[in-house]
C-alpha positions as CSV (number, residue, x, y, z in Angstrom):
1,X,6.2,-14.3,-13.2
2,X,5.8,-13.6,-9.4
3,X,2.2,-14.1,-7.8
4,X,0.7,-11.9,-5.2
5,X,-2.2,-12.6,-3.0
6,X,-4.0,-9.1,-2.6
7,X,-6.6,-9.2,0.5
8,X,-8.2,-5.8,0.3
9,X,-11.5,-3.8,-0.3
10,X,-13.2,-3.8,-3.5
11,X,-15.5,-0.8,-4.8
12,X,-17.8,-1.4,-8.3
13,X,-17.0,2.2,-9.1
14,X,-13.5,3.9,-8.9
15,X,-10.3,3.0,-7.7
16,X,-9.4,2.1,-4.1
17,X,-8.4,-1.1,-2.3
18,X,-8.2,-4.0,-4.7
19,X,-9.4,-2.0,-7.5
20,X,-6.5,0.5,-7.1
21,X,-3.8,-2.5,-6.6
22,X,-4.6,-5.4,-8.9
23,X,-4.4,-3.6,-12.2
24,X,-1.2,-2.1,-11.4
25,X,0.1,-5.2,-10.2
26,X,-0.7,-7.1,-13.5
27,X,0.5,-4.3,-15.6
28,X,3.8,-4.8,-14.1
29,X,3.8,-8.5,-14.8
30,X,2.3,-10.1,-11.6
31,X,-0.3,-12.5,-11.5
32,X,-2.8,-11.7,-8.6
33,X,-5.1,-13.7,-6.5
34,X,-7.6,-10.9,-5.3
35,X,-9.8,-11.4,-2.2
36,X,-12.2,-8.8,-1.2
37,X,-12.8,-7.8,2.4
38,X,-15.9,-5.7,1.6
39,X,-18.0,-4.9,-1.7
40,X,-19.0,-1.2,-1.8
41,X,-20.6,1.0,-4.8
42,X,-17.8,3.5,-4.4
43,X,-15.2,4.5,-1.9
44,X,-16.3,6.1,1.4
45,X,-14.6,9.4,0.4
46,X,-18.0,10.3,-1.3
47,X,-19.5,10.4,1.9
48,X,-22.2,7.7,0.9
49,X,-22.1,4.1,-0.3
50,X,-24.1,0.8,-0.6
51,X,-22.7,-2.4,0.0
52,X,-21.5,-4.7,2.9
53,X,-18.3,-5.7,4.7
54,X,-17.8,-9.5,4.5
55,X,-17.7,-11.3,7.7
56,X,-14.2,-13.1,8.5
57,X,-16.1,-16.5,7.8
58,X,-16.9,-15.4,4.4
59,X,-13.3,-14.4,3.4
60,X,-11.9,-17.3,5.2
61,X,-14.0,-19.6,3.2
62,X,-12.6,-17.7,-0.1
63,X,-9.2,-18.3,0.9
64,X,-9.8,-22.1,1.8
65,X,-11.3,-22.5,-1.6
66,X,-8.0,-20.9,-3.2
67,X,-5.9,-23.1,-1.2
68,X,-7.8,-26.1,-2.4
69,X,-6.8,-25.4,-5.7
70,X,-3.1,-25.4,-4.5
71,X,-2.8,-21.7,-5.5
72,X,-1.5,-20.2,-2.1
73,X,1.6,-22.4,-2.1
74,X,2.8,-20.6,-5.1
75,X,2.3,-17.0,-3.9
76,X,5.6,-14.9,-3.9
77,X,3.9,-12.1,-1.7
78,X,0.7,-11.3,0.2
79,X,-0.4,-7.9,0.3
80,X,-3.0,-6.7,2.7
81,X,-4.8,-3.4,2.8
82,X,-8.2,-2.1,4.3
83,X,-9.8,-5.0,6.4
84,X,-13.1,-3.7,7.2
85,X,-13.3,-5.4,10.5
86,X,-10.6,-5.9,13.2
87,X,-11.5,-9.9,13.3
88,X,-10.5,-10.0,9.6
89,X,-7.1,-9.4,10.6
90,X,-6.7,-12.9,12.3
91,X,-7.8,-14.3,8.9
92,X,-5.3,-12.5,6.7
93,X,-2.4,-13.3,9.2
94,X,-3.6,-16.9,9.1
95,X,-3.4,-16.7,5.2
96,X,0.0,-15.1,5.7
97,X,1.3,-18.1,7.7
98,X,0.0,-20.6,5.3
99,X,1.7,-19.1,2.2
100,X,4.9,-18.8,4.4
101,X,4.9,-22.2,5.2
102,X,4.9,-23.5,1.9
103,X,7.2,-20.4,0.5
104,X,9.2,-19.3,3.6
105,X,10.9,-16.7,1.3
106,X,7.3,-15.5,0.4
107,X,7.1,-11.6,1.6
108,X,4.2,-10.1,3.7
109,X,3.7,-6.5,2.6
110,X,1.2,-4.8,4.9
111,X,-0.3,-1.6,4.0
112,X,-1.8,-0.4,7.1
113,X,-4.9,1.7,6.2
114,X,-6.2,3.4,9.0
115,X,-6.4,7.2,8.4
116,X,-4.6,10.3,6.8
117,X,-3.3,13.6,7.6
118,X,-6.4,16.0,7.9
119,X,-9.1,13.3,8.2
120,X,-7.8,11.3,11.1
121,X,-8.9,7.8,11.3
122,X,-11.4,6.7,8.8
123,X,-11.6,2.8,10.0
124,X,-13.6,0.7,12.6
125,X,-12.5,0.6,16.3
126,X,-10.1,-2.0,17.0
127,X,-8.3,-1.9,13.5
128,X,-5.7,0.4,14.4
129,X,-4.7,-1.6,17.2
130,X,-4.6,-4.8,15.3
131,X,-2.5,-2.9,12.8
132,X,-0.1,-1.9,15.4
133,X,0.2,-5.0,17.8
134,X,-0.2,-7.9,15.2
135,X,-0.3,-7.0,11.5
136,X,2.8,-4.8,11.7
137,X,5.2,-7.0,13.5
138,X,4.3,-9.9,11.4
139,X,5.1,-8.1,8.1
140,X,8.3,-7.9,6.1
141,X,7.2,-4.8,4.3
142,X,4.7,-1.9,5.7
143,X,3.7,1.0,3.4
144,X,2.2,3.7,6.0
145,X,1.3,7.2,5.0
146,X,2.9,9.9,7.3
147,X,-0.5,9.8,9.5
148,X,-0.2,6.1,10.0
149,X,3.7,6.1,10.7
150,X,3.1,8.6,13.5
151,X,0.4,6.4,15.0
152,X,2.3,3.3,14.8
153,X,5.5,4.6,16.4
154,X,4.0,7.3,18.7
155,X,6.7,9.5,17.0
156,X,6.2,13.0,15.6
157,X,7.1,13.2,11.9
158,X,7.7,16.8,10.9
159,X,11.4,16.7,9.7
160,X,13.4,14.1,7.7
161,X,15.2,13.5,10.8
162,X,12.0,12.5,12.9
163,X,10.7,10.4,9.9
164,X,13.8,8.3,10.0
165,X,13.7,8.0,13.6
166,X,10.3,6.5,13.1
167,X,10.9,4.3,10.3
168,X,13.8,2.8,12.5
169,X,11.4,2.6,15.3
170,X,9.0,0.8,13.2
171,X,11.7,-1.7,11.6
172,X,12.6,-2.7,15.2
173,X,9.1,-4.3,15.6
174,X,10.0,-6.6,12.8
175,X,9.3,-5.2,9.2
176,X,12.4,-5.6,7.0
177,X,11.3,-2.5,4.8
178,X,9.3,0.3,5.9
179,X,8.1,2.6,2.7
180,X,6.4,5.9,3.7
181,X,3.8,6.4,0.8
182,X,3.5,10.2,1.4
183,X,5.6,12.6,3.6
184,X,5.5,16.4,4.3
185,X,8.2,18.1,6.2
186,X,8.8,21.5,7.1
187,X,12.4,21.6,5.3
188,X,11.2,20.0,2.0
189,X,11.2,22.3,-1.3
190,X,7.8,24.0,-1.7
191,X,5.4,21.9,-4.2
192,X,7.1,18.8,-3.5
193,X,5.7,15.7,-1.7
194,X,8.3,13.0,-1.1
195,X,8.2,9.1,-0.3
196,X,10.9,7.5,2.0
197,X,11.8,3.8,2.2
198,X,14.4,2.6,5.1
199,X,15.5,-1.1,5.0
200,X,19.1,-2.9,5.5
201,X,20.4,-1.3,2.2
202,X,20.0,2.1,3.8
203,X,17.2,5.0,3.7
204,X,16.2,6.7,0.5
205,X,13.9,9.8,-0.3
206,X,12.1,10.7,-3.5
207,X,10.2,13.7,-4.2
208,X,7.8,14.3,-7.1
209,X,5.5,17.4,-7.9
210,X,2.7,18.1,-5.6
211,X,-0.2,18.6,-8.3
212,X,-3.2,20.7,-7.5
213,X,-5.8,17.7,-7.5
214,X,-9.0,19.1,-5.8
215,X,-10.5,17.0,-4.5
216,X,-7.6,14.6,-3.9
217,X,-7.8,11.3,-5.1
218,X,-8.5,8.3,-3.1
219,X,-6.6,5.0,-3.5
220,X,-3.3,6.7,-4.3
221,X,-1.9,4.9,-1.1
222,X,-3.3,1.5,-2.3
223,X,-1.8,1.8,-5.9
224,X,1.7,3.2,-4.2
225,X,1.8,0.1,-2.1
226,X,1.2,-2.2,-5.2
227,X,3.4,-0.5,-7.4
228,X,6.5,-0.6,-4.7
229,X,5.8,-4.5,-4.2
230,X,5.7,-5.1,-7.7
231,X,9.0,-3.5,-8.5
232,X,10.6,-4.8,-5.3
233,X,9.7,-8.6,-6.3
234,X,11.3,-7.9,-9.5
235,X,14.6,-6.1,-8.4
236,X,15.1,-6.9,-4.4
237,X,16.3,-3.2,-4.2
238,X,14.2,-1.0,-2.1
239,X,16.0,2.1,-3.8
240,X,15.0,0.9,-7.3
241,X,11.5,0.2,-6.1
242,X,11.0,3.5,-4.6
243,X,12.1,5.1,-7.9
244,X,9.9,2.8,-9.8
245,X,6.9,3.5,-7.8
246,X,7.3,7.3,-7.5
247,X,7.7,7.6,-11.5
248,X,4.8,5.4,-11.8
249,X,2.2,7.2,-9.5
250,X,3.2,10.5,-10.9
251,X,2.2,9.6,-14.2
252,X,-1.2,8.5,-12.9
253,X,-1.7,11.9,-11.1
254,X,-0.6,13.8,-14.2
255,X,-3.3,11.7,-16.2
256,X,-5.8,12.5,-13.2
257,X,-5.4,16.0,-13.3
258,X,-5.9,16.2,-17.1
259,X,-9.0,14.1,-17.1
260,X,-10.3,16.5,-14.2
261,X,-11.9,13.6,-11.9
262,X,-11.2,12.5,-8.3
263,X,-10.7,8.9,-9.6
264,X,-7.3,7.7,-10.2
265,X,-6.8,7.4,-13.9
266,X,-5.0,3.9,-14.1
267,X,-6.3,2.6,-17.1
268,X,-5.5,5.9,-19.2
269,X,-1.8,6.1,-17.5
270,X,-1.2,2.4,-17.8
271,X,1.6,2.5,-20.3
272,X,3.4,5.4,-18.6
273,X,2.8,3.6,-15.3
274,X,4.7,0.4,-16.7
275,X,7.5,2.5,-18.4
276,X,7.4,6.3,-17.0
277,X,8.8,8.9,-19.3
278,X,9.7,11.0,-16.5
279,X,11.8,9.5,-13.3
280,X,12.8,11.4,-10.2
281,X,16.3,11.3,-8.4
282,X,16.6,8.9,-5.6
283,X,18.5,10.4,-2.7
284,X,20.4,8.0,0.0
285,X,19.5,9.9,3.4
286,X,20.9,7.2,5.6
């Protein structure tokens, strides 16, 4: 069994951040040490919420207590997402360094949560720069969406060729694997949304149906990053992890559409998330 330290946001209602990542990781057989960077009533996509962003000192204390139990020394991976504050990044990278000191083969998977196509940036000032200049270079795996990939590389992404150029540029800065959690390109078949992974074994593309979800659910990127990491820890194959993550998130989206809700239906879709009945072909593109 693999152990993942997941440092992300937390909401009481709904599924984003750790609420969108922890259960998928657990359902796919990982033990999870969840450390929350914020506690909100609900995700910010609703326009209003209650709660607090935790201070870096608070999160550092929680991690210190976990470390005193010896738990950080057994982690196979660290997953980070929404930070809440740029100063939180230093605490997260310190935790990554501690885990890697005990386990040099442990992975750091950075989900560089900053913004999205159509919304722009939705994080506090300083976070995008920290992601670009510090978190991404320290990561083994990064899981940006299309907007975040463009920001991190300064490259436009409107075609597969541009996407591959951008993932190659990002990999040149340190990460071994770049997994783009959502890709829309002009030459793609209509009604399809794609994910792309680029690593040492090659680059691979997978497409799933673009479902009419209105409003689109928040937290999908958080869930996809967790699903990809869980499959990658199990298989050590980027292509296999991409296939598994695509099938699982499609099952979640299908259940979310049936429920008619903007919240990801992770619990209702849990069996299909773990053993999808529908899979999608993965195409080597480099």
